[in-house]
C-alpha positions as CSV (number, residue, x, y, z in Angstrom):
1,M,162.9,140.1,47.6
2,T,165.5,142.5,46.3
3,D,165.8,143.5,42.6
4,K,169.5,144.4,41.8
5,K,168.2,147.2,39.5
6,L,166.7,149.1,42.3
7,T,168.4,152.4,43.0
8,L,168.0,154.8,46.0
9,K,169.1,158.0,44.2
10,G,166.2,160.5,44.5
11,Q,164.1,158.0,46.5
12,E,164.3,159.6,49.9
13,Q,160.5,159.8,50.1
14,N,160.1,156.1,49.3
15,V,162.1,154.3,52.0
16,Y,160.6,152.8,55.1
17,P,161.7,150.5,58.0
18,V,160.4,147.0,58.1
19,L,160.8,144.4,60.9
20,R,162.0,140.8,60.5
21,H,162.9,138.0,62.9
22,A,166.6,137.9,63.8
23,S,167.0,134.4,62.4
24,M,166.4,135.8,58.9
25,V,169.3,138.1,59.2
26,K,171.5,135.4,60.8
27,K,170.9,133.3,57.7
28,Y,172.0,136.1,55.4
29,P,174.2,138.3,57.5
30,D,175.5,140.7,54.8
31,R,172.5,140.7,52.4
32,W,170.6,143.8,53.7
33,V,171.1,147.0,55.7
34,V,170.2,146.0,59.3
35,K,169.7,147.9,62.6
36,E,169.4,146.1,65.9
37,H,166.0,146.2,67.6
38,T,165.3,143.5,70.2
39,A,167.0,140.2,70.9
40,D,164.4,138.5,68.5
41,T,163.9,141.3,65.9
42,R,165.8,143.4,63.5
43,V,165.0,146.5,61.5
44,L,165.6,146.3,57.7
45,Y,164.8,148.9,55.2
46,A,162.5,148.8,52.2
47,L,162.3,150.8,49.0
48,D,158.6,151.1,48.3
49,Q,157.5,150.6,44.7
50,G,153.8,151.0,45.1
51,E,152.7,147.4,44.6
52,G,155.4,146.0,46.8
53,Y,158.9,146.8,48.0
54,G,162.5,145.6,47.7
55,L,164.8,145.3,50.8
56,I,167.7,147.7,50.7
57,T,171.2,146.2,50.4
58,P,174.5,147.6,51.5
59,D,175.5,148.0,47.7
60,M,172.4,150.2,47.1
61,L,173.4,152.4,50.1
62,V,177.0,152.8,48.7
63,A,175.7,153.6,45.2
64,A,173.4,156.3,46.6
65,E,176.2,157.7,48.8
66,W,173.9,157.5,51.9
67,T,175.0,156.5,55.3
68,A,173.0,154.0,57.4
69,E,172.1,156.9,59.7
70,Q,170.7,158.9,56.8
71,L,168.7,155.9,55.6
72,H,167.3,155.4,59.0
73,A,166.4,159.1,59.3
74,Y,164.6,159.1,55.9
75,A,162.8,155.9,56.7
76,M,161.6,157.1,60.1
77,D,160.4,160.5,58.7
78,N,158.4,158.7,56.1
79,L,156.9,156.2,58.6
80,Q,155.9,159.1,60.9
81,Q,153.8,160.6,58.0
82,L,151.8,157.5,57.2
83,P,148.2,157.7,58.4
84,Y,146.7,154.9,60.5
85,T,143.6,154.1,62.5
86,V,143.3,152.2,65.8
87,K,140.6,149.6,66.4
88,T,140.0,148.8,70.1
89,Q,138.3,145.8,71.7
90,E,137.8,145.2,75.4
91,V,138.3,141.6,76.5
92,A,138.0,140.6,80.2
93,G,138.9,144.1,81.4
94,N,141.9,144.5,79.0
95,R,141.8,147.0,76.1
96,I,143.4,145.6,73.0
97,H,144.3,148.1,70.3
98,F,144.9,146.9,66.7
99,I,146.8,149.0,64.2
100,S,146.6,147.4,60.7
101,P,146.5,149.9,57.8
102,Q,146.9,148.1,54.5
103,D,150.2,149.9,53.7
104,G,152.7,147.1,54.5
105,Y,154.2,149.0,57.4
106,A,151.8,148.4,60.3
107,A,154.3,146.6,62.6
108,S,157.0,149.2,61.8
109,R,155.0,151.6,63.8
110,V,156.4,150.0,67.0
111,L,159.5,152.1,66.2
112,L,157.5,155.3,66.8
113,D,158.4,156.0,70.4
114,S,155.8,158.8,70.6
115,L,153.0,156.4,69.7
116,L,153.9,153.9,72.4
117,R,154.4,156.7,75.0
118,Q,150.9,158.0,74.2
119,F,149.3,154.6,74.8
120,D,151.4,154.2,78.0
121,Q,150.1,157.6,79.3
122,E,146.5,156.6,78.5
123,K,146.6,153.1,79.9
124,Q,144.2,152.1,82.7
125,G,145.7,148.7,83.5
126,D,148.9,147.5,85.2
127,S,151.1,147.4,82.1
128,L,151.4,148.1,78.4
129,G,152.0,145.1,76.2
130,V,153.1,145.2,72.5
131,A,153.0,142.5,69.8
132,I,154.5,142.5,66.4
133,P,153.5,139.0,65.1
134,H,153.8,139.9,61.4
135,Q,154.4,143.1,59.3
136,D,150.7,143.8,58.7
137,V,149.6,144.3,62.3
138,L,150.8,146.1,65.5
139,I,148.9,145.1,68.7
140,I,149.1,147.3,71.8
141,A,147.5,146.0,74.9
142,D,146.4,147.9,78.0
143,M,146.8,144.8,80.3
144,N,145.7,143.8,83.7
145,G,147.8,141.1,85.5
146,E,148.1,137.5,84.3
147,V,144.8,137.6,82.4
148,G,146.0,140.4,80.2
149,A,149.4,138.8,79.7
150,N,147.8,135.5,78.7
151,L,145.4,137.1,76.3
152,L,148.2,139.0,74.5
153,A,150.4,135.9,74.4
154,R,147.5,133.9,72.7
155,L,146.8,136.7,70.3
156,T,150.4,137.1,69.3
157,Y,150.8,133.4,68.6
158,D,147.6,133.2,66.7
159,F,148.4,136.2,64.5
160,A,152.0,135.1,63.9
161,S,150.8,131.6,62.8
162,K,148.6,133.3,60.1
163,G,151.0,135.9,58.8
164,Q,153.0,135.5,55.6
165,V,156.2,136.6,57.2
166,P,156.1,136.0,61.0
167,I,158.2,138.4,63.0
168,A,157.9,137.6,66.7
169,V,155.7,134.9,68.4
170,L,156.4,136.4,71.8
171,P,154.8,139.6,73.0
172,F,156.7,142.4,74.8
173,F,156.2,144.5,77.8
174,W,156.9,148.2,77.0
175,E,158.3,150.2,79.9
176,N,160.5,153.4,79.9
177,G,161.1,153.1,76.1
178,E,162.2,149.5,76.3
179,L,160.6,146.3,74.8
180,T,161.1,143.2,76.9
181,P,159.8,139.9,75.6
182,F,157.8,137.7,77.9
183,L,156.7,134.1,77.9
184,V,153.5,133.0,79.5
185,V,153.6,129.5,81.0
186,S,150.2,127.9,81.2
187,H,149.4,126.0,84.4
188,D,146.3,124.4,82.9
189,A,148.0,121.1,82.2
190,D,149.1,120.8,85.9
191,T,145.7,121.4,87.3
192,K,143.5,119.3,85.0
193,G,142.2,116.2,86.6
194,N,143.3,117.4,90.1
195,T,140.0,119.1,91.0
């Protein structure tokens, strides 16, 4: 994933944040530059090379004489400038928004607080749900009750099982700038055969 020949010098415009499951970082704790995100996810940083990217290591940061804070600021500025479109589907009274530009940084847009605040202000349902099943999609759900939560949970699991690098199989509630994971427990098994 990371080529040791990569250098950050003069590459301020080519760094971006990417998300990974926390277990990946626990397995290799000192391998990459990492920022906390949620209990299950971490922010890593990528040096974009057009056809792909290399994950940024602490050694690369030292060689470039950048701080972790500078790297994060460059990455967020670059992410903010990337264009994207939103595709929306309505399912059982819930509006599901899909952001999946083919730039490799779709899920990273969950870090754009202004984007989530905008969806929150425009929501018509009870709550705003967010899913980052893998790096190539961000799902934002304008949800109504248990039906909406169940729908987002199923979508998240389905997308995570099909992604090359799964990030989070659990969806999140987004409220007041915070992402809180939630688990939906199905009662179908308890009720089958009892009616």
